[in-house]
N, C-alpha and C positions, 0 to 999 in steps of 0.2 A: 256542220260537220263536213269533213273532207269526203270526196268521192273516192271510195276504195274499190270500185267495180273493176278496175284494171289491175289491182294488186292480186297476185294468186292467193286464194284461200289458204293454201298450204303454208304460206308466209306469214298470213295474218294469225294462223291458228299457233304456229311454233313460236311466232314473236309474243303472243299472249302468254304463253307457258313460260318462256325464257325471261320476258320483261316483267311479268307478274312476280316472279321469284326474285329477280334483281331489285325491283323497287321495294319489296317487302323487306329484303335483306338490308339495303343500303339505307333505307329511311328508317328502318326498325318499326314500321307501321304495317302490320300485316293486313289490316283492312284496305290500305291504299294498294298494295299489291294484289289483293282480291279484286278491287276495282278494275285494275288494269287487266287481270285474267279474265274478268265477266265482260268487260267492254269488247276486248278482241274476240272472245268466244261468241258474243252476240254478232259481231260483224262476220266472222267466219260462217256461223250458222246460217244467216241470211244469204250469203254467196252459196252455200252448200244446197240450200232449198231452190234458189234460183237456177243453179247449173245441174243439179242431179236429182232434185225432187225432195219430197217430204221424208220418205223412208230412209234414203241416204243421208239426208240432213240429221234425222233423228239418230241414226247409227253413228255418225261422225261426231255428233254432240256428245253422244254416250262415251265414245272413245276419247274425246277431249276431257270430259270429267274423270273418267277412269285414269287418264294419263296424269292428271293432276293428283289424284288420290294415291295413285301407284307409285309416284315419285317419292313419297315420304318413306314407305318402307324400304324401297330401292335404295335411297340415300344413306341408310344405315349400313348398307352393305358395300356400296361403292363411292359414297361421298354425294354431297349436295349437287354440286355442279354437274358432274358426270350424270346423275340421275335425271336431272331437268333436261340436259341436252339430249339424253337418250330417249326420253319420253316425247320430248318435242319433235325429234326427228321421225320417231314412229308416227306420230299424228300427222306431220307434214307429208310423210309418204303416203299414208292412207288417204289424206285429203287430196293429194296430187292424183293418185290412181283413180279415184271415185269422181272428183269434181274438175279438177284443173286440166286434166290430160286432154280431154276433148276440145277445150277452147284454146 
């Protein structure tokens, strides 16, 4: 597996949300998109734990899952891609503020 320790966790988390949706949409295989989402989320969570501790990692992981879930109803109001980019940006900002800013 690639060493992601130098990649900001905010980028990994945002890429997981955007990439997971993109893969699911373009392949028409939702489980494949879910796998992308899960792998990126696990990689980001590992970095969050290392950089900011367990409580912060738990909170950011909850935000990641909530962003995924929240993008669905938001998409009905603003469209799929704007919703995905919006929640990905919010998670990236939170991740940067909590875990990436210090390093």
